[in-house]
C-alpha positions in Angstrom: 180.3 -12.5 85.5 182.4 -15.1 87.3 180.3 -17.5 89.4 182.5 -16.9 92.4 181.8 -13.1 92.3 178.0 -13.4 92.6 177.8 -13.6 96.4 179.9 -10.4 96.7 179.1 -8.4 93.5 175.3 -8.3 93.9 175.4 -6.0 97.0 178.0 -3.7 95.4 175.9 -3.5 92.1 172.8 -2.8 94.1 174.5 0.0 96.1 175.8 1.5 92.9 172.3 1.5 91.3 170.8 3.1 94.4 173.5 5.8 94.5 173.1 6.4 90.7 169.3 6.8 91.1 169.8 9.2 94.0 172.0 11.4 91.9 169.5 11.1 89.0 166.7 12.3 91.4 168.8 15.3 92.7 168.0 18.7 91.2 168.7 22.4 91.7 166.3 25.3 91.9 166.6 28.9 90.9 164.1 31.2 92.7 163.0 34.5 91.2 160.6 37.0 92.9 159.4 39.8 90.6 157.2 42.8 90.9 158.4 44.0 94.3 159.9 47.5 94.5 160.4 47.8 98.2 163.8 46.3 99.4 162.4 45.6 102.9 159.4 43.8 101.5 161.5 41.7 99.2 164.0 40.8 102.0 161.1 39.6 104.1 159.7 37.5 101.3 163.1 35.9 100.8 163.1 35.1 104.5 159.7 33.5 104.5 160.0 31.5 101.3 161.0 28.0 102.2 161.8 27.1 98.6 164.4 29.9 98.6 166.5 27.9 101.1 167.1 25.2 98.5 168.9 27.6 96.2 172.5 26.5 95.8 171.7 23.0 97.0 172.6 20.7 94.1 171.2 17.6 95.8 167.6 18.7 96.5 164.9 16.2 95.7 162.4 17.2 93.0 159.6 16.0 95.2 160.7 18.5 97.9 161.0 21.3 95.4 157.5 20.7 94.1 156.1 20.5 97.6 157.7 23.8 98.7 156.6 25.4 95.4 153.0 24.6 96.3 153.2 26.4 99.6 155.2 29.3 98.2 152.2 31.5 97.6 151.2 31.2 101.3 154.7 32.0 102.3 154.6 35.2 100.3 151.2 36.2 101.7 152.6 35.7 105.2 155.6 37.8 104.4 153.4 40.7 103.0 151.0 41.0 106.0 153.5 42.8 108.3 153.6 45.5 105.7 149.8 45.8 105.5 149.3 43.9 102.2 146.4 41.4 102.8 145.1 41.0 99.2 148.0 40.3 96.9 147.8 38.7 93.5 150.5 36.1 93.0 151.3 34.2 89.8 153.6 31.3 90.3 155.4 29.0 87.9 157.7 26.0 88.3 159.6 25.4 85.0 161.9 22.4 84.5 165.3 23.2 83.1 168.5 21.2 82.6 169.5 19.7 85.9 166.7 21.3 87.9 163.9 23.9 88.0 163.3 27.7 87.8 160.6 28.9 90.3 159.2 32.3 89.4 156.8 34.3 91.5 155.3 37.5 90.1 153.8 39.5 93.0 151.2 42.3 92.8 151.0 43.4 96.5 147.5 45.0 95.9 146.3 48.0 97.8 147.9 48.6 101.2 145.8 48.3 104.4 145.3 51.7 106.1 144.4 52.6 109.6 140.9 53.6 110.4 140.1 53.9 114.1 143.0 54.4 116.6 142.4 54.4 120.3 145.4 54.8 122.6 144.6 55.5 126.3 146.4 55.6 129.6 144.2 54.7 132.6 145.0 54.8 136.3 147.3 57.2 138.3 149.7 57.6 135.3 147.0 59.2 133.1 148.2 62.6 134.1 151.9 61.9 133.4 153.2 64.4 130.8 155.9 62.0 129.6 153.4 59.3 128.8 151.1 61.8 127.1 154.0 63.0 124.9 154.9 59.4 124.1 151.3 58.7 123.0 151.3 61.9 120.9 154.6 60.9 119.3 153.2 57.7 118.0 153.4 57.4 114.2 150.1 55.5 114.2 147.8 57.9 112.3 144.4 57.6 110.7 144.7 56.8 106.9 148.4 55.9 107.3 149.6 52.6 105.9 149.5 49.7 108.4 152.9 48.4 109.5 152.8 45.7 112.1 156.4 46.5 113.4 155.2 50.1 114.0 152.3 48.9 116.0 154.6 46.7 118.1 157.1 49.5 118.6 154.4 51.9 119.7 153.2 49.4 122.2 156.7 48.7 123.6 157.6 52.4 123.8 154.5 53.2 125.9 155.1 50.4 128.3 158.8 51.2 128.6 158.0 54.8 129.4 155.6 53.7 132.1 158.3 51.5 133.6 160.8 54.3 133.6 158.4 56.5 135.5 158.1 53.8 138.2 154.8 52.1 137.1 156.2 48.6 137.3 152.7 47.0 137.3 151.7 48.7 134.1 150.0 46.3 131.6 147.7 46.5 128.6 144.2 45.6 129.4 143.3 46.0 125.8 145.8 45.5 122.9 144.1 44.8 119.6 145.0 45.2 116.0 141.9 44.2 114.0 142.3 43.9 110.2 139.4 43.8 107.8 140.9 42.5 104.6 137.7 42.9 102.6 138.0 46.7 102.7 141.8 47.0 103.5 141.2 48.8 106.7 142.5 48.2 110.3 141.7 49.4 113.8 144.1 49.8 116.7 143.1 49.7 120.3 145.7 50.1 123.1 144.6 50.7 126.7 147.4 50.7 129.4 146.4 50.4 133.0 149.3 51.9 135.0 148.7 50.8 138.5 150.4 52.6 141.4 153.9 54.1 140.9 156.8 52.6 142.8 159.5 54.6 144.6 162.9 54.0 146.0 162.8 52.8 149.5 165.7 52.5 152.0 169.1 52.6 150.3 171.8 50.6 152.1 175.4 50.4 151.0 177.3 47.5 152.5 180.9 48.7 152.9 183.2 49.5 155.9 186.3 50.9 154.3 185.1 54.5 153.8 183.1 57.1 155.7 179.4 56.6 154.8 178.9 60.3 154.4 181.8 60.4 151.8 180.3 57.4 149.8 176.9 59.0 150.1 178.0 62.0 148.0 178.1 59.7 145.0 174.7 58.1 145.5 172.5 59.6 142.8 169.2 58.1 144.1 167.2 59.2 147.1 164.5 57.5 149.2 161.1 58.6 148.1 162.1 59.3 144.5 160.4 57.5 141.6 161.9 54.1 140.9 163.9 54.1 137.8 166.0 51.0 137.0 168.4 53.0 134.8 169.3 55.1 137.8 170.5 51.9 139.6 172.7 51.0 136.7 174.1 54.6 136.9 174.7 54.2 140.6 176.6 50.9 140.1 178.9 52.6 137.5 179.5 55.6 139.7 180.6 53.6 142.7 182.7 51.3 140.5 184.4 54.4 138.9 185.5 55.6 142.4 188.3 53.0 142.3 187.8 51.8 145.8 185.8 48.6 145.1 186.6 45.5 143.0 182.9 44.6 142.7 179.7 46.6 143.0 176.3 44.7 143.0 173.0 46.6 143.2 169.9 44.6 144.3 166.4 46.0 144.1 163.5 43.5 144.0 159.9 44.6 143.5 158.7 41.6 145.6 160.4 43.2 148.6 158.4 46.5 148.2 156.4 47.8 151.1 153.8 50.5 150.4 155.2 50.6 146.8 158.7 51.5 148.1 161.5 49.2 146.8 164.5 48.8 149.1 167.9 49.1 147.5 170.9 47.1 148.7 174.4 47.8 147.3 176.9 45.1 148.0 180.6 45.9 147.5 183.9 44.1 147.5 186.9 46.3 148.4 190.0 46.6 146.3 193.4 46.1 147.9 194.3 49.3 149.8 197.9 49.3 148.3 199.3 48.4 144.9 203.0 48.1 143.9 204.5 47.5 140.5 207.8 47.2 138.8 208.9 46.5 135.2 211.4 46.7 132.5 210.9 47.7 128.9 212.3 49.2 125.8 211.1 52.0 123.6 212.9 53.8 120.8 212.3 57.2 122.4 213.5 56.2 125.9 215.8 53.2 125.2 216.0 50.5 127.8 214.0 51.5 130.9 213.2 50.4 134.5 210.0 51.5 136.1 208.6 51.2 139.6 205.5 52.6 141.3 203.3 52.4 144.4 199.7 53.5 145.0 198.0 54.0 148.3 194.3 53.9 147.3 192.8 55.1 150.6 195.0 56.8 153.2 191.9 57.5 155.3 188.2 57.1 155.3 187.7 60.2 153.1 189.3 58.4 150.2 192.6 60.4 149.9 195.2 58.7 147.7 199.0 58.9 147.1 200.8 57.8 143.9 204.6 57.4 143.5 206.3 56.5 140.3 209.9 56.2 139.2 211.6 55.6 135.8 215.2 55.2 134.9 216.1 55.0 131.2 218.8 55.9 128.7 217.1 59.1 127.7 214.9 60.4 130.6 214.8 59.7 134.3 211.7 60.8 136.3 210.5 60.7 139.9 206.9 61.9 140.5 204.5 61.9 143.5 200.9 63.0 143.7 198.4 63.5 146.6 194.8 63.3 145.6 191.7 64.5 147.5 188.3 63.6 146.0 185.9 66.5 145.9 182.4 67.2 144.5 179.8 64.5 143.7 181.1 63.1 140.4 183.7 60.3 140.3 187.0 61.7 139.0 186.6 65.2 140.4 189.5 66.0 142.7 192.1 68.4 144.0 195.7 67.2 143.4 199.1 68.3 144.7 202.1 66.9 142.9 205.9 67.1 142.8 208.3 65.8 140.3 211.9 65.8 139.0 213.1 65.0 135.5 216.5 64.6 133.9 216.4 64.3 130.1 219.1 64.0 127.5 218.0 65.9 124.4 219.3 65.5 120.8 221.7 68.4 121.3 221.6 69.2 125.0 220.1 68.2 128.3 217.7 69.5 130.9 217.1 69.0 134.7 213.6 70.0 135.9 211.8 70.3 139.2 208.0 70.8 139.1 205.5 71.6 141.9 201.8 71.7 140.9 198.3 72.1 142.4 195.3 71.3 140.2 191.5 71.2 140.3 190.0 68.5 138.2 186.3 68.6 137.0 184.1 66.6 134.8 182.3 69.1 132.5 179.7 67.1 130.6 181.7 64.6 128.5 184.9 66.7 128.9 187.5 66.3 131.6 188.6 69.9 132.6 191.7 70.7 134.6 192.8 74.0 136.1 196.4 74.0 137.4 199.1 76.2 138.8 202.6 74.9 138.2 206.0 76.1 139.5 208.9 75.1 137.4 212.7 75.3 138.0 214.7 74.1 135.0 218.5 74.0 134.4 219.0 73.4 130.7 221.7 73.4 128.1 220.9 73.7 124.4 223.6 74.4 121.8 226.2 76.5 123.7 223.4 78.2 125.8 223.3 77.1 129.4 220.6 78.7 131.6 218.5 78.5 134.7 214.8 79.3 134.2 212.1 79.8 136.8 208.4 79.9 135.8 205.0 80.1 137.6 202.5 79.0 135.0 198.7 78.9 135.4 196.9 76.8 132.8 193.8 74.9 131.8 193.3 71.8 129.8 190.4 69.9 128.3 190.4 66.2 127.5 187.8 63.9 126.0 188.0 60.3 124.8 185.3 58.2 123.1 186.6 54.7 122.3 184.9 51.4 121.5 187.6 49.6 123.5 190.2 51.2 125.9 192.9 48.7 124.9 192.3 48.1 121.2 189.7 50.5 119.7 188.4 50.0 116.2 186.1 53.1 116.4 186.4 56.4 118.3 188.4 59.5 118.9 190.2 61.6 121.5 191.0 65.3 121.8 193.3 67.3 124.1 193.6 71.0 124.4 195.9 73.0 126.7 196.8 76.6 127.2 199.2 78.0 129.8 201.6 80.8 130.3 203.6 83.0 132.6 204.2 86.7 133.3 207.7 88.2 133.9 208.4 89.2 137.5 205.5 87.1 138.8 207.8 84.4 140.1 208.9 84.0 136.4 211.9 85.3 134.4 210.0 85.6 131.1 206.5 86.1 129.8 204.9 83.7 127.3 201.6 82.0 126.3 201.5 78.5 124.8 198.7 76.5 123.3 198.6 72.9 122.1 195.9 70.8 120.4 196.1 67.0 119.8 193.5 65.0 117.9 193.4 61.3 117.3 190.8 59.1 115.5 190.3 55.4 114.6 187.9 54.0 112.0 187.1 50.3 111.3 188.1 48.9 107.9 186.7 45.5 106.8 186.4 43.0 109.6 189.9 43.1 111.2 191.5 46.4 110.0 191.5 49.9 111.3 192.6 53.3 110.0 194.5 55.5 112.5 194.6 59.3 112.1 196.6 61.7 114.3 197.3 65.5 114.2 199.0 67.9 116.7 199.3 71.6 116.5 201.1 73.9 119.0 202.2 77.5 119.2 204.0 79.8 121.6 204.0 83.6 121.9 206.9 85.0 123.9 208.9 88.1 124.6 212.2 86.4 124.0 212.4 82.9 122.7 215.9 82.3 124.1 214.4 82.7 127.6 212.1 79.7 127.2 213.3 76.6 128.9 213.7 73.4 126.9 210.5 71.9 128.3 208.5 74.7 126.9 209.9 74.5 123.4 208.5 72.4 120.6 210.4 69.4 119.1 209.3 66.8 116.6 210.4 63.3 115.7 210.1 59.9 117.5 207.7 57.0 118.0 204.6 59.2 118.5 205.6 62.1 116.2 207.4 61.7 112.9 208.8 58.2 112.6 212.0 57.8 110.6 213.6 60.5 112.8 215.1 60.2 116.3 213.2 61.4 119.3 212.9 65.2 119.4 215.5 65.5 116.6 213.5 67.9 114.4 213.2 71.6 114.9 215.1 74.9 114.3 218.8 74.6 114.6 221.6 77.0 115.6 224.5 78.0 113.3 226.2 74.7 113.8 223.1 72.6 113.0 222.3 71.7 116.6 218.5 71.4 117.3 217.3 74.1 119.8 213.5 73.7 119.5 210.9 76.0 118.0 207.9 78.2 118.8 205.5 76.2 116.6 204.6 72.6 116.0 202.7 70.8 113.3 202.6 67.0 113.0 200.2 64.4 111.4 200.0 60.7 110.6 197.9 58.3 108.6 198.2 54.6 109.4 196.5 51.4 108.3 196.6 48.3 110.5 195.4 44.9 109.6 195.2 42.0 112.1 196.1 38.8 110.2 196.4 35.9 112.6 195.8 35.5 116.4 196.3 39.1 117.3 199.3 39.6 115.0 199.2 41.9 112.0 200.9 44.5 109.9 200.8 48.2 109.3 201.7 50.8 106.7 202.0 54.5 107.6 203.0 58.0 106.5 204.0 60.6 109.0 204.7 64.3 108.4 205.6 67.4 110.5 208.2 69.6 112.1 208.8 72.3 114.6 209.5 75.8 113.5 210.3 79.3 114.6 208.0 81.3 112.3 204.5 80.4 111.1 203.7 77.0 109.8 206.7 74.7 110.1 208.0 73.2 106.8 207.2 69.5 107.1 209.5 66.5 106.6 208.1 63.1 105.8 208.6 59.6 107.0 206.9 56.4 105.8 207.2 52.7 106.5 205.8 49.4 107.5 205.3 47.7 110.8 204.5 44.6 112.8 201.6 44.6 115.3 200.8 42.3 118.2 197.6 42.8 120.2 198.5 42.1 123.8 196.4 42.5 127.0 198.1 45.9 127.8 197.9 47.4 124.3 199.3 47.0 120.8 203.0 46.2 120.6 204.4 48.1 117.7 207.6 47.5 115.8 208.1 49.9 112.9 210.7 50.5 110.2 210.4 54.0 108.8 212.4 55.8 106.1 213.0 59.5 106.3 212.6 61.4 103.1 214.2 64.8 103.8 217.7 63.3 103.3 218.2 60.4 100.9 221.4 59.5 102.7 219.6 58.8 106.0 219.1 55.2 106.8 215.7 53.7 107.8 215.0 53.8 111.5 213.6 51.2 113.9 210.8 52.3 116.3 209.5 50.0 119.1 206.7 50.9 121.5 203.4 49.9 123.1 200.2 51.9 122.7 196.7 51.3 124.2 193.4 52.5 122.7 194.4 54.4 119.6 
């Protein structure tokens, strides 16, 4: 070694030797647990075993491995106790292998600890509460049953939660003991809950000045003097928020403010703007370029009456609609509505101009939204060479239900819609018919960022004379939300010259897979099928394709290219639209 290198080389050589010795001291460990047949028990052991956390670490120190091996038997004993095994037999071995160690633990859990004496009691005013008695009787803690610590804790929590729900907010366990005798593998349970006095709702005050207090009071689901239940306050907050008159609803109820065990409730609200206006431009394959505008008066008076106006101009359909809404009942969303509208639509082989007047009663029936309506329709339409004026008075009923994990981008859920309506000749109608339609949609999660979308729609009409049905009451298929690859409402029975005139029956379906790839952007593949027909089940046509997806705040922007399969000479078709939820 050159003399002039010594001052500099010695530190480098020393560092190299230290690094080399560190690598020489590094080791790996393979941990094996044998003899356990219960997956839950084995999972718990793996969670308790500190040495198992070194698996996959190729720089572990042998000293650390040996130290954790020495405490492994105690780790296993600790992991077995929640399952009632207090006398296990454990054989452990740490065997050196090339580059590390193999740690093996053969576990015989031994006999399970079983329950011997069980005492569960409710004392105080709640002792006579049937709900608490039923909760105690429903406990799975039974004499001679195997001890499970999680079951003991769950029983304890369930009893106290039931007491709280019944208004016993001071309820506490004066005795809560799980005594284990490992020598005989037996355990005793003692739970004694002292309930204290029940609390009730006190004065209920709603801070708001935009609506009649009597009107708002219809939606208050709690009453002074009723048993206090925190879940009812959550429900009250949601009900008032669902009315649509408030931006924020905050419910305060503090036990420390109670007088004579009555807790006052204060609801603080922030009103929404009384009016809302909107305008926009857009494009969809079914409508072409479009311009939309709307206005909403959210509270015309202190009884919560509302008016909506909307207007759309597009290449395919122009609409003008208005609606007057009167809240009724005691459930948010229940109302009576009066609406009027006009439509001018260009069909694939014709056109229609429609005026509608409607009165409807809207109910919430359990989880279903039910709607009874009476509609007057005047339609001037031209299909093929047939030009007519039709007048119909159609009573009907519809049911709707939606269960989605997210209203904008759902990965799990479903929706259903059913409608039936009809008319009778000479009762302000120039034909008799009955029509029904069912629409089902579903979404399922696939992997972490994908979803499977399913859709089906079935419809049928029964009429004296099909040619008397106006265009708006006939079935057509094709378009963005029907069978992609085909133009909007371009599928259905045709006349002698091949012009589409619509059908009496409808059947469509779709299967689609979407995968988000990066920052809300993704891709889709799909297959659509269906048609409209004039007798029985329509003969389906098929379309399939690929698409681009972008998850925006208002919904999923969809750009699809679909190929129609009924005619090999047809070109692929572009479909553009936005869809929320499903």
